[in-house]
KEVEXTOR-76144 format. One record per atom (N, C-alpha, C): residue in three letters; z, x, y. Coordinates in steps of 0.001 Angstrom, whole numbers, padded with zeros to 6 digits, always signed. Example, Ala and Ser with C-alpha at 12.3 -4.5 7.8 and 13.67 -1.06 7.14 Angstrom:
<recs>
ALA+007800+013190-005690/ALA+007800+012300-004500/ALA+007800+013200-003300/SER+007080+012850-002250/SER+007140+013670-001060/SER+007870+012900+000030/
</recs>
This chain:
<recs>
MET+041378-043601+053005/MET+042262-042571+053173/MET+042489-041482+051834/ALA+042316-042305+050993/ALA+042858-041681+049475/ALA+041636-040834+049392/VAL+040387-040855+049925/VAL+039259-039970+050168/VAL+039282-038911+050925/LEU+039376-039175+052266/LEU+039495-038297+053225/LEU+040617-037288+053375/TRP+041634-037617+052884/TRP+042669-036474+052826/TRP+042449-035406+051690/PRO+041707-035700+050635/PRO+041311-034419+049816/PRO+040258-034033+050231/LEU+039507-034521+051229/LEU+038183-033858+051614/LEU+038298-032959+052772/VAL+039520-033281+053558/VAL+040038-032427+054399/VAL+040912-031398+053952/THR+041349-031515+052905/THR+042019-030301+052263/THR+040997-029376+051747/LEU+039891-029730+051104/LEU+038979-028899+050595/LEU+038316-028290+051798/LEU+037857-028826+052833/LEU+037185-027958+053861/LEU+038376-027161+054316/SER+039839-027416+054685/SER+040560-026289+055093/SER+040710-025398+054033/ILE+040639-025177+052941/ILE+040727-024251+052034/ILE+039332-023503+052115/ALA+038291-024147+052196/ALA+036919-023072+052492/ALA+037192-022449+053893/ALA+037728-023276+054970/ALA+037629-022583+056185/ALA+038847-021183+055832/VAL+039873-021439+055294/VAL+040845-020383+055131/VAL+040251-019148+054441/THR+039436-019662+053286/THR+038818-018589+052140/THR+037794-017886+053216/LEU+036840-018242+053958/LEU+035870-017689+054799/LEU+036663-016661+055743/LEU+037857-017447+056355/LEU+038250-016571+057305/LEU+039350-015380+056748/THR+039644-015522+055802/THR+040260-014441+054842/THR+039476-013355+054701/GLY+038218-013844+054208/GLY+037152-012729+053923/GLY+036845-011819+055025/TRP+036559-012839+056102/TRP+036141-012038+057603/TRP+037301-011113+057867/LEU+038473-011571+057877/LEU+039471-010856+058519/LEU+039977-009417+057865/VAL+039782-009489+056175/VAL+039810-008281+055489/VAL+038654-007352+055837/ASP+037303-007923+055886/ASP+036234-007084+056235/ASP+036474-006289+057418/GLN+036988-007268+058562/GLN+037143-006561+059772/GLN+038235-005543+060210/ALA+039218-005724+059114/ALA+040394-004781+059340/ALA+039922-003630+058485/LEU+039032-003502+057249/LEU+038469-002491+056729/LEU+037433-001704+057532/GLN+037015-002107+058331/GLN+035947-001639+059383/GLN+036558-001045+060457/ARG+037740-001318+061095/ARG+038613-000868+061958/ARG+039203+000627+061526/LEU+039573+000355+060129/LEU+040253+001681+059471/LEU+039383+002545+059171/SER+038137+002161+058664/SER+037046+003115+058383/SER+036542+003978+059713/ALA+036365+003136+060824/ALA+036265+003570+062117/ALA+037306+004572+062856/ARG+038589+004295+062507/ARG+039717+005110+062661/ARG+040165+006425+062144/HIS+039635+006035+060728/HIS+039958+007238+059990/HIS+038972+007460+059283/PRO+037824+008202+059831/PRO+036669+008368+059165/PRO+036741+009497+057960/SER+037496+010283+058042/SER+037621+011190+057003/SER+038204+010427+055862/GLU+038766+009160+055523/GLU+039085+008620+054646/GLU+038254+007927+054055/THR+037708+008078+052875/THR+036544+007358+052295/THR+036743+006236+051342/VAL+038077+005791+051284/VAL+038490+004698+050302/VAL+037884+003457+051060/TRP+038021+003223+052675/TRP+037624+001863+053041/TRP+036387+001290+052939/ALA+035418+002205+053080/ALA+034112+001607+052679/ALA+033936+000895+051343/PRO+034104+001568+050424/PRO+033896+001004+049194/PRO+034737-000272+049024/LEU+035898-000330+049550/LEU+036958-001475+049521/LEU+036356-002846+050129/ARG+035220-002321+051081/ARG+034760-003687+051736/ARG+033615-004354+050439/ARG+033584-003981+049114/ARG+033039-004639+048210/ARG+034069-005638+047554/CYS+035253-005713+048159/CYS+036194-006630+047244/CYS+036332-007786+048158/ARG+035230-008049+049154/ARG+035542-009232+049978/ARG+035298-010634+049080/VAL+034104-010558+048354/VAL+034108-011586+047657/VAL+035263-011951+046538/PRO+035509-010920+045779/PRO+036783-011293+044805/PRO+038097-011891+045457/ILE+038250-011148+046829/ILE+039588-011810+047308/ILE+039356-013076+047824/GLN+038146-013381+048237/GLN+037710-014907+048562/GLN+038060-016091+047454/LEU+037702-015324+046348/LEU+037887-016320+045063/LEU+039345-016258+045046/VAL+039968-015461+045028/VAL+041322-015254+044585/VAL+042229-016248+045671/VAL+041781-016432+046861/VAL+042580-017199+047969/VAL+041869-018702+047483/ALA+040653-018810+047282/ALA+040055-020170+046795/ALA+040848-020778+045858/THR+040568-019994+044580/THR+041535-020814+043544/THR+042853-020849+043636/GLY+043642-019799+044239/GLY+044907-019941+044365/GLY+045485-021017+045276/LEU+044562-021406+046418/LEU+045291-022701+047231/LEU+044807-023932+046651/LEU+043728-023885+045806/LEU+043216-025156+044997/LEU+044175-025351+043922/LEU+044708-024203+043174/LEU+045768-024501+042486/LEU+047187-024977+042630/GLY+047577-024221+044075/GLY+048915-024480+044590/GLY+049016-025935+045361/LEU+047454-026142+045634/LEU+047587-027666+046332/LEU+047347-028634+045468/GLY+047225-028387+044230/GLY+046763-029268+043463/GLY+047402-030884+043458/TRP+048440-030761+043851/TRP+049299-032057+044360/TRP+048825-032834+045468/VAL+047962-032194+046183/VAL+047616-032896+047331/VAL+045979-033485+046627/VAL+045137-032475+045948/VAL+043848-033353+045649/VAL+043881-034110+044189/HIS+045404-033938+043543/HIS+045486-034561+042354/HIS+044464-034657+041311/PRO+044059-033116+040886/PRO+042904-033206+039858/PRO+043720-033315+038331/GLY+042747-033395+037761/GLY+043130-033742+036237/GLY+043606-032427+035414/LYS+044503-032847+034502/LYS+044729-031556+033616/LYS+043559-030576+033308/ASP+042629-031015+032978/ASP+041478-030055+032487/ASP+041136-029585+033666/LEU+041203-030166+034849/LEU+040425-029535+036024/LEU+041560-028151+036573/ARG+042916-028567+036266/ARG+043797-027888+036966/ARG+043690-026333+035554/HIS+043496-026547+034668/HIS+043339-025325+033893/HIS+041907-024696+034195/VAL+040827-025297+034200/VAL+039818-024690+034562/VAL+040068-023456+035880/MET+040853-024114+037099/MET+041131-023567+038251/MET+042211-022297+037914/LEU+042987-022456+037038/LEU+043740-021289+036499/LEU+042919-020346+035866/LEU+042107-020413+034972/LEU+041344-019734+034501/LEU+040529-018705+035398/ALA+039838-019621+036502/ALA+039128-018971+037369/ALA+039984-018146+038291/LEU+041374-018566+038466/LEU+042200-017764+039365/LEU+042138-016358+038646/ILE+042650-016299+037507/ILE+042814-015066+036616/ILE+041685-014200+036436/ALA+040494-014913+036546/ALA+039291-014180+036389/ALA+038894-013110+037612/SER+039258-014161+038643/SER+039161-013458+040098/SER+039826-012409+040254/ILE+041069-012470+039711/ILE+041933-011349+040186/ILE+041725-010401+039078/GLY+041225-010437+038124/GLY+040475-008911+037235/GLY+039473-008548+037909/TRP+038643-009459+038338/TRP+037561-008720+039041/TRP+037866-008155+040374/LEU+039030-008578+041135/LEU+039409-008069+042076/LEU+040027-006694+041741/VAL+040683-006501+040786/VAL+041340-005091+040310/VAL+040300-004222+039752/VAL+039008-004676+039309/VAL+038194-003886+038743/VAL+037258-003304+040028/ARG+037130-003967+041172/ARG+036670-003567+042304/ARG+037384-002717+043148/ILE+038734-002907+043014/ILE+039627-001920+043586/ILE+039776-000650+042964/ASP+039978-000576+041559/ASP+039983+000656+040971/ASP+038450+001497+041076/ALA+037354+000729+041138/ALA+036248+001272+041492/ALA+036036+002006+042863/ALA+036599+001388+043601/ALA+036625+001833+045373/ALA+037447+003171+045066/VAL+038808+003040+044506/VAL+039533+004237+044463/VAL+039002+005384+044092/LEU+038130+005290+042854/LEU+037836+006499+042181/LEU+036357+006991+042848/THR+035754+006132+043646/THR+034524+006338+044284/THR+035081+007264+045220/ALA+035873+006768+046273/ALA+036553+007628+047544/ALA+036993+008748+046876/ALA+037681+008986+045663/ALA+038290+010279+045008/ALA+037131+011152+044709/LEU+036150+010692+044254/LEU+035210+011397+044149/LEU+034151+012030+045588/ALA+034228+011199+046449/ALA+033729+011676+047860/ALA+034419+012646+048273/ARG+036029+012556+048042/ARG+036643+013571+048996/ARG+036659+014611+048118/TYR+036454+014683+046771/TYR+036318+016198+046108/TYR+035152+016721+046442/GLU+033957+015884+046580/GLU+032577+016631+047032/GLU+032741+017335+048192/ARG+033752+016774+049161/ARG+033662+017428+050564/ARG+034380+019057+050482/VAL+035232+019119+049334/VAL+035936+020387+049649/VAL+035615+021201+048537/ILE+034746+020758+047515/ILE+034587+021730+046120/ILE+032826+021996+046410/ASP+032548+023268+046336/ASP+031184+023802+046464/ASP+030545+024268+045188/ASP+031439+024106+044103/ASP+030828+024462+042867/ASP+030340+023406+042051/PRO+028989+023425+041979/PRO+028230+022503+041221/PRO+028873+022119+040016/ALA+029051+023139+039168/ALA+029648+022852+037983/ALA+030944+022022+037715/ARG+031957+022351+038617/ARG+033155+021547+038808/ARG+032548+020205+039325/LEU+031677+019972+040139/LEU+031333+018579+040806/LEU+030811+017868+039607/GLN+030140+018188+038568/GLN+029773+017702+037646/GLN+030270+017230+036480/ARG+031710+018127+036272/ARG+032477+017946+035278/ARG+033304+016660+035667/VAL+033548+016911+037135/VAL+034778+015647+037692/VAL+033765+014366+037758/ARG+032333+014547+038177/ARG+031805+013387+038390/ARG+031647+012621+037039/THR+031358+013432+035919/THR+031350+012656+034554/THR+032815+011998+034113/GLN+033939+012986+034247/GLN+035037+012479+033966/GLN+035518+011125+034678/LEU+035046+010966+036193/LEU+035331+009658+036669/LEU+034677+008563+036293/SER+033385+008939+036099/SER+032492+007746+035503/SER+032971+007436+034353/ILE+033602+007825+033401/ILE+033909+007539+032262/ILE+035076+006726+032297/LEU+036130+007301+033136/LEU+037459+006919+033179/LEU+037147+005366+033897/ARG+036324+005323+035041/ARG+036189+003895+035603/ARG+035701+003029+034631/ARG+034773+003414+033701/ARG+034408+002350+032397/ARG+035334+002245+031498/VAL+036228+003009+031174/VAL+037312+002900+030357/VAL+038479+001935+031141/LEU+038679+001932+032337/LEU+039690+001349+033163/LEU+039111-000348+033323/SER+037713-000280+033307/SER+037166-001664+033640/SER+037061-002261+032374/ALA+037050-001682+031098/ALA+037213-002473+029937/ALA+038387-002722+029572/LEU+039463-001945+029846/LEU+041011-002514+029535/LEU+041184-003648+030716/ILE+040762-003749+031756/ILE+040957-004611+032482/ILE+040451-005814+032078/ALA+039024-005840+031764/ALA+038379-007164+031429/ALA+039196-007431+029902/VAL+039543-006683+028996/VAL+040190-006941+027753/VAL+041566-007705+028244/LEU+042340-007323+029257/LEU+043867-007890+029544/LEU+043369-009107+030283/THR+042280-009295+030867/THR+042079-010386+031618/THR+041720-011605+030610/VAL+040879-010982+029773/VAL+040509-012345+028607/VAL+041794-012495+028057/ALA+042460-011967+027503/ALA+043739-011809+026943/ALA+044705-012744+027512/VAL+045068-012966+028938/VAL+045889-013635+029653/VAL+045128-014849+029840/MET+043916-014970+029771/MET+043019-016421+030055/MET+043320-017066+028380/LEU+043223-016321+027482/LEU+043335-017053+026074/LEU+044831-017699+025724/LEU+045818-016672+026475/LEU+047221-017223+026475/LEU+047522-018432+027187/THR+046397-018902+028074/THR+046860-020264+028616/THR+046533-021565+027792/PHE+045770-021056+026571/PHE+045234-022063+025845/PHE+046594-022252+024607/GLY+047247-023348+024692/GLY+048395-023436+023742/GLY+047996-023721+022373/THR+046701-024295+022093/THR+046303-024172+020459/THR+046250-022761+020247/LEU+045439-021566+020941/LEU+045417-020208+020511/LEU+046869-019716+020305/ARG+047582-019937+021363/ARG+048933-019378+021046/ARG+049643-019914+019868/ALA+049454-021032+019278/ALA+049928-021265+018033/ALA+049163-020726+016768/ILE+047846-020486+016820/ILE+047086-019942+015821/ILE+047259-018444+015971/GLY+047757-017719+017170/GLY+048107-016440+017155/GLY+049044-016256+016483/THR+050325-017101+016804/THR+051880-017277+016018/THR+051408-016796+014280/SER+050548-017851+014067/SER+050479-018013+012541/SER+049656-016948+011868/LEU+049051-016148+012885/LEU+048294-014920+011985/LEU+049158-013728+012260/LEU+050214-013737+012805/LEU+050962-012575+012819/LEU+051352-011846+011660/ALA+051563-012991+010441/ALA+052174-012223+009329/ALA+051035-011497+008671/SER+049889-011576+009030/SER+048648-010996+008345/SER+047903-009900+009216/ALA+048889-009711+010560/ALA+048284-008651+011279/ALA+047758-007457+010798/GLY+048516-007155+009946/GLY+047812-005618+009396/GLY+046749-005590+008611/ILE+046625-006849+007701/ILE+045370-006720+007176/ILE+044209-007114+007923/ILE+044287-007844+008850/ILE+043141-007988+009960/ILE+042968-006958+011251/GLY+044083-005966+011158/GLY+043785-004787+011971/GLY+043123-003675+010995/ILE+043361-003713+009608/ILE+042369-002964+008946/ILE+041171-003289+008822/VAL+040682-004596+008767/VAL+039367-005128+008693/VAL+038789-004940+010140/ALA+039457-005058+011176/ALA+038823-004734+012463/ALA+038592-003558+012491/GLY+039576-002495+012073/GLY+039143-000875+012486/GLY+038211-000880+011673/ILE+037767-001144+010342/ILE+036632-000973+009587/ILE+035225-001291+010315/ALA+035332-002465+010663/ALA+034324-003301+011553/ALA+033771-002556+012490/ALA+034730-001830+013323/ALA+034694-001435+014516/ALA+034487+000105+014551/GLN+034466+000602+013526/GLN+034510+002296+013218/GLN+033546+003071+014149/ASN+032440+002553+013834/ASN+031289+003195+015132/ASN+031604+003132+016385/THR+031990+001691+016479/THR+032314+001669+018344/THR+033607+002354+018873/LEU+034369+002602+017829/LEU+035510+003311+018008/LEU+035430+004827+018109/GLY+034612+005282+017301/GLY+034225+006458+017300/GLY+033308+007223+018420/ASN+032408+005922+018910/ASN+031901+006312+020149/ASN+032522+006407+021601/PHE+033707+005397+021449/PHE+034599+005370+022447/PHE+035564+006558+022774/PHE+036042+006930+021483/PHE+036903+008239+021444/PHE+035961+009616+021626/ALA+034605+009581+021298/ALA+033673+010573+021595/ALA+033464+010650+022963/GLY+033369+009490+023584/GLY+032995+009759+025128/GLY+034039+010288+025926/LEU+035203+009889+025252/LEU+036755+010414+025931/LEU+036612+012074+025909/GLN+036223+012395+024748/GLN+036209+013950+024279/GLN+035274+014297+025159/ILE+034065+013827+025263/ILE+032958+014382+026068/ILE+033349+014599+027835/ALA+034131+013610+028222/ALA+034516+013748+029628/ALA+035596+014763+029715/PHE+036380+014525+028980/PHE+037814+015885+029383/PHE+037463+016836+028508/GLY+036644+017136+027298/GLY+036485+018434+026797/GLY+035365+019339+027492/ASP+034549+018623+028588/ASP+033630+019419+029436/ASP+032610+019900+028473/THR+032007+019229+027313/THR+030996+019905+026647/THR+029732+019666+027222/VAL+029497+018492+028080/VAL+028298+017867+028452/VAL+028414+017273+029711/ARG+027847+017156+030887/ARG+028075+016538+032082/ARG+026915+015870+032806/ILE+027105+014823+033580/ILE+025814+014347+034302/ILE+025207+015441+034764/GLY+024027+015436+034890/GLY+023201+016788+035497/GLY+022887+017889+034742/ASP+023376+018035+033510/ASP+023301+019220+032601/ASP+021848+018990+031980/THR+021232+020240+031716/THR+019983+020533+031124/THR+020131+020583+029670/VAL+019846+019544+028748/VAL+020262+019734+027290/VAL+019061+019773+026451/VAL+018998+020094+025285/VAL+018080+020039+024518/VAL+018554+019224+023195/VAL+018031+018200+022975/VAL+018257+017360+021593/VAL+017248+017092+020942/ASP+017352+017365+019588/ASP+016387+017421+018637/ASP+014885+017855+019233/GLY+015052+018967+019928/GLY+013780+019793+020395/GLY+013282+019252+021499/GLN+014115+018147+022195/GLN+013450+017404+023298/GLN+014474+017875+024433/GLN+013850+018553+025522/GLN+014624+019106+026890/GLN+014579+017942+027843/GLY+015734+017928+028755/GLY+015950+016810+029420/GLY+017206+016902+030163/ILE+017352+016119+031263/ILE+018734+016151+032133/ILE+019366+014895+031619/VAL+020835+015148+031565/VAL+021448+014080+031470/VAL+021744+013348+032681/GLU+021326+011906+032654/GLU+021317+010990+033463/GLU+022513+010187+033722/GLU+023053+009989+032855/GLU+024218+008780+032466/GLU+024937+009048+031484/ILE+026150+008849+031448/ILE+027113+008889+030113/ILE+027989+007540+030331/THR+028002+006937+029317/THR+028767+005655+028931/THR+029660+006022+028057/LEU+030569+004869+027529/LEU+031579+004955+026501/LEU+030525+004874+025366/VAL+029547+004542+024967/VAL+028775+004359+023810/VAL+027515+005291+023879/CYS+027070+005692+024544/CYS+025810+006404+024758/CYS+025658+007105+025725/LEU+024561+007999+025665/LEU+024207+009093+026498/LEU+022851+009025+026980/VAL+022500+009139+028140/VAL+021032+008829+028641/VAL+020561+010329+029003/VAL+019435+010580+028537/VAL+018973+011956+028818/VAL+017377+011719+029355/ARG+017224+011793+030644/ARG+015613+011994+031335/ARG+014783+013141+031158/LEU+013876+012821+030249/LEU+012767+013710+029574/LEU+011971+014401+030873/TRP+011053+015282+030529/TRP+010256+016060+031555/TRP+008984+015110+031977/ASP+008694+013900+031203/ASP+007694+012973+031624/ASP+008570+011671+032215/ASP+009968+011848+032442/ASP+010579+010418+033045/ASP+010893+009534+031759/ARG+010647+009808+030567/ARG+011026+008812+029485/ARG+012671+008948+029537/ARG+013368+008249+029102/ARG+014607+008225+028646/ARG+015166+008091+027341/LEU+015838+009075+026976/LEU+016094+009340+025443/LEU+017727+008895+025308/VAL+017876+007447+024589/VAL+019172+007127+024491/VAL+020055+008028+023261/VAL+021222+008539+023425/VAL+021637+009129+022341/VAL+023032+008761+022209/PRO+023776+008023+021142/PRO+025154+007734+021013/PRO+026128+009024+021160/VAL+027004+008808+022150/VAL+027899+010228+022380/VAL+028488+010668+021221/SER+028586+009979+020013/SER+028992+010697+018719/SER+028118+011865+018115/TYR+027074+011635+018579/TYR+026033+012908+018393/TYR+026533+013803+019006/PHE+026888+014108+020034/PHE+027150+015559+021008/PHE+028700+016061+020378/VAL+029113+015274+019572/VAL+030556+015780+018882/VAL+030364+016123+017566/ALA+029442+015585+017000/ALA+029010+015888+015376/ALA+028204+016762+015099/ARG+027134+016855+016101/ARG+026097+017877+015906/ARG+025813+019096+016813/PRO+025121+020380+016594/PRO+024994+021060+017856/PRO+023792+020777+018526/PHE+023980+021119+019770/PHE+022771+020768+020734/PHE+023046+021859+022016/GLU+021715+021873+022678/GLU+021896+023054+023446/GLU+022186+022661+024675/ASN+022953+023378+025668/ASN+023354+022885+026929/ASN+023312+024166+027921/TRP+021918+024275+028579/TRP+021627+025143+029368/TRP+022150+025462+030647/THR+023180+024383+031198/THR+023839+024556+032462/THR+025098+024248+032355/ARG+025878+024487+031140/ARG+027220+024110+030865/ARG+028049+025458+031800/ARG+027767+026538+032043/ARG+028572+027447+032691/ARG+028023+027924+033827/ASP+026577+027978+033630/ASP+025781+028920+034914/ASP+024394+027951+034685/ALA+023726+027616+035919/ALA+022477+027073+035823/ALA+021227+028187+035586/ALA+021714+029593+035845/ALA+020605+030561+035892/ALA+020263+030673+034379/LEU+018883+030872+034125/LEU+018199+031336+032925/LEU+017462+032380+032923/LEU+017318+033249+031810/LEU+016322+034026+031427/LEU+014996+033599+030724/ALA+013943+033401+031741/ALA+012835+033078+030993/ALA+012032+033893+030478/SER+011128+033733+029522/SER+010246+034310+028960/SER+008840+033780+028489/VAL+007821+034868+028659/VAL+006378+034556+028180/VAL+005867+035352+027506/LEU+005313+034692+026275/LEU+004676+035623+025208/LEU+003022+035450+025340/LEU+002630+036693+024843/LEU+001318+036861+025131/LEU+000606+037765+023776/HIS-000302+036970+023128/HIS-000991+037812+022072/HIS-002245+038321+022888/LEU-002342+039681+022537/LEU-003390+040528+023265/LEU-003861+041631+022357/ASP-005112+042248+022764/ASP-005649+043101+022073/ASP-004933+044314+022120/HIS-005206+045295+020990/HIS-004377+046634+021011/HIS-004806+047269+022092/THR-005901+047199+022811/THR-006416+048003+024037/THR-005689+047500+025275/VAL-004946+046645+025429/VAL-004165+046196+026615/VAL-003482+047190+027514/PRO-003593+047529+028482/PRO-003033+048182+029443/PRO-001772+048001+029867/VAL-000831+048340+028936/VAL+000575+047867+029097/VAL+001234+048130+030669/PRO+001026+049159+031022/PRO+001716+049739+032688/PRO+001107+049135+033656/GLU-000353+048846+033677/GLU-001046+047902+034772/GLU-000565+046585+034501/LEU-000122+046104+033462/LEU+000033+044540+033180/LEU+001513+044477+033679/ARG+002670+045399+033463/ARG+003775+045396+034019/ARG+003901+045622+035574/MET+002891+046404+036107/MET+002835+046333+037371/MET+002582+045067+038002/ARG+001589+044437+037292/ARG+001118+043159+037916/ARG+001970+041940+038027/LEU+003111+042200+036757/LEU+004110+041004+036570/LEU+005201+041323+037803/ARG+005253+042562+038156/ARG+006206+042675+039348/ARG+005522+042288+040778/GLU+004376+042333+040923/GLU+003638+041785+041859/GLU+003754+040149+041952/VAL+003432+039473+040848/VAL+003564+038387+040656/VAL+005077+037624+041011/LEU+005846+038404+040566/LEU+007336+037894+040783/LEU+007720+037931+042148/ALA+007294+038925+042636/ALA+007677+039319+044099/ALA+007083+038459+045277/ALA+006015+037749+044893/ALA+005325+036645+045428/ALA+005914+034908+045206/SER+006602+035134+044043/SER+006713+033903+043536/SER+008143+033357+044216/PRO+008365+032079+044655/PRO+009613+031581+045181/PRO+010245+031140+044018/HIS+010147+031123+042941/HIS+010843+030900+041631/HIS+011859+031732+041223/TRP+011524+032949+041302/TRP+011977+034088+040928/TRP+013284+034270+041675/ASP+014475+034680+041085/ASP+015682+034949+041908/ASP+016093+036302+041892/GLY+015169+037301+041592/GLY+015136+038822+041810/GLY+016073+039547+041017/ARG+016818+038664+040050/ARG+018039+039722+039517/ARG+017635+040420+038342/ASP+016505+040287+037484/ASP+015688+041036+036583/ASP+014499+040535+036132/SER+014065+041500+035303/SER+012456+041380+035137/SER+012128+042392+033971/ALA+011181+042262+033220/ALA+010715+043355+032306/ALA+009533+042886+031531/LEU+008855+043917+030998/LEU+007488+043557+030161/LEU+007452+044478+029043/VAL+007901+044005+027663/VAL+007923+044946+026758/VAL+006829+044554+025346/VAL+006609+045487+024822/VAL+005712+045208+023338/VAL+006504+044831+022302/PHE+006507+043491+022099/PHE+007539+043044+021362/PHE+007402+042960+019903/ASP+005994+042791+019470/ASP+005517+042771+018323/ASP+004196+043362+018047/SER+003951+043454+016837/SER+002300+043781+016494/SER+001862+043506+015279/THR+000471+043095+015334/THR-000182+042624+013954/THR-001282+043336+013623/PRO-001982+043465+012367/PRO-003096+044127+012159/PRO-004179+043922+013298/SER-004195+042694+014197/SER-005292+042265+014991/SER-004847+042224+016420/THR-003710+042300+016449/THR-003062+041833+018269/THR-001824+042633+018241/VAL-001450+042570+019490/VAL+000308+043014+019917/VAL+000491+041823+020685/LEU+001950+041643+020437/LEU+002532+040596+020943/LEU+003367+041128+022486/LEU+003029+040739+023514/LEU+003888+041222+024474/LEU+004881+039943+025018/ARG+005829+040490+025621/ARG+006765+039415+026032/ARG+007371+039497+027465/ALA+007208+039033+028420/ALA+007619+039184+029986/ALA+008677+038130+030340/THR+009729+038831+030410/THR+010896+038199+030774/THR+011203+038236+032211/MET+011985+037224+032971/MET+012403+037066+034374/MET+013199+036207+034422/THR+014278+036394+035454/THR+015433+035321+035708/THR+015048+034366+036703/ALA+015679+033063+036696/ALA+015326+032189+037650/ALA+016738+031181+037884/ALA+016939+030557+038845/ALA+018071+030122+039499/ALA+018540+028795+038364/ASP+017626+028265+037857/ASP+017846+026665+037291/ASP+016786+026608+036198/PRO+016908+025690+035326/PRO+015881+025540+034264/PRO+014741+024907+034893/ALA+014463+024363+035886/ALA+013066+023724+036655/ALA+012570+024817+037355/GLN+012954+025909+037923/GLN+012703+026943+038403/GLN+012166+027918+037195/ALA+012805+027825+036274/ALA+012399+028794+035161/ALA+011360+028280+034170/PHE+011112+027134+034295/PHE+009874+026441+033806/PHE+008699+026851+034740/ALA+008653+026525+036114/ALA+007590+026602+036884/ALA+007288+028183+036934/LEU+008464+029273+037044/LEU+008118+030267+036936/LEU+007323+030961+035701/ARG+007609+030506+034551/ARG+006882+030825+033349/ARG+005389+030404+033353/CYS+005212+029085+034129/CYS+004102+028603+034028/CYS+002879+029770+034950/THR+003506+029914+035975/THR+002959+030680+037085/THR+002689+032274+036476/VAL+003575+032725+035881/VAL+003277+034368+035176/VAL+002505+034251+033980/ARG+002257+033297+033308/ARG+001520+033098+032273/ARG-000054+032825+032664/GLU+000040+032193+033958/GLU-001274+031915+034556/GLU-001774+033145+035128/GLU-000888+033870+035757/GLU-001447+035038+036712/GLU-001860+036026+035910/LEU-001067+036342+034656/LEU-001276+037666+033828/LEU-002511+037342+033107/ILE-003097+036137+032653/ILE-004085+035812+031732/ILE-005249+036005+032806/ALA-005270+035447+034043/ALA-006246+035621+035132/ALA-006456+037102+035223/PHE-005391+037869+035365/PHE-005591+039512+035682/PHE-006302+040157+034858/LEU-006050+039583+033394/LEU-006614+040511+032326/LEU-008145+039975+032140/ARG-008436+038898+032423/ARG-009664+038112+032542/ARG-010741+038998+033394/ASP-010063+039072+034596/ASP-011165+039600+035667/ASP-010988+041302+035490/ARG-009971+042062+035221/ARG-009842+043363+035061/ARG-010046+044218+033937/TYR-009473+043470+032890/TYR-009344+044033+031631/TYR-009893+043128+030414/PRO-011315+042438+030454/PRO-011317+041387+029709/PRO-011551+041963+028284/HIS-011537+043216+027794/HIS-011241+043682+026502/HIS-010059+043414+025798/ALA-008978+043340+026925/ALA-007610+043422+026412/ALA-007435+041983+025666/LEU-008156+041065+026195/LEU-007735+039500+025344/LEU-008052+039789+023974/PRO-007532+038876+023291/PRO-007553+038927+021699/PRO-008993+038440+021268/ARG-009603+039313+020481/ARG-010690+039218+019739/ARG-010588+038961+018211/VAL-011556+038148+017747/VAL-011525+038097+016059/VAL-012586+039130+015537/ARG-012271+040131+015080/ARG-012851+041172+014624/ARG-013517+040925+013198/THR-014711+041325+013149/THR-015571+040838+011841/THR-016152+042328+011216/GLY-016486+042285+010088/GLY-017044+043711+009657/GLY-018482+043826+009958/ASP-019004+044769+009958/ASP-020736+044844+010330/ASP-021249+044381+009254/
</recs>
């Protein structure tokens, strides 16, 4: 009987835990089907496992007088309960922020505003998760009587410890506040096209300590967030994704500029990458051996601008090669 009763109790706790998780999941599914416009119910279904852990550890701790655990085992269950509650709060926080972003995406059509809000919510989620984790660990440490006594004895030197910790964590804290400044200062957002140290890429992820830029060849450039606060960088899509692309051509002085200008218009009219706003071809500079022509054209975004530059350069060179080969640059030598 001494063994059977604890076994029945443990089986009952397991059954109640599984039943609670199933009921919560079913309730969230019905709420999601009844209110499809509310986007919070589907993300909340990810809270099922943390809820089950909270129920299980809470019942084990509350019914400890039935199972008769040792003191150490009760402490372990208390720590598991605190950790489960912290995990549950993190999941709820993530679900609420995900639902808020989904609702915002439905009512806002401005890509720039969407990128700004997506970046802010992403960093806010990480900040809240970090704070919840710190508070959870702090509460868990307070359950140890020895640590409480040590903490009380160290209060007298808290000022010195704070100074030392601040110096040791200077870079970490700098990146932390730089991440907040980026999120709410709207200097760079997820999805922006940036140029960092001469390398162009798209911002793929922003965390509290680093920013990940996906380069043209799918390499990832990981840059500390403090870089974007302390150094200048190019952001091609901060306000508007449209760009003015340019192509430079070094040609012979005999190049027929009017014919080349007409060919540029034909190429742009046939290209799906040109947005139709503006185009031009001018003699930009000259040297004793060549002239420098600059063709400019507008595109809707950096990707379209890159494709348009490649197309225009290829078509103009082919046009000169086939129609006016004498216009291509030549090396002149004396007789």
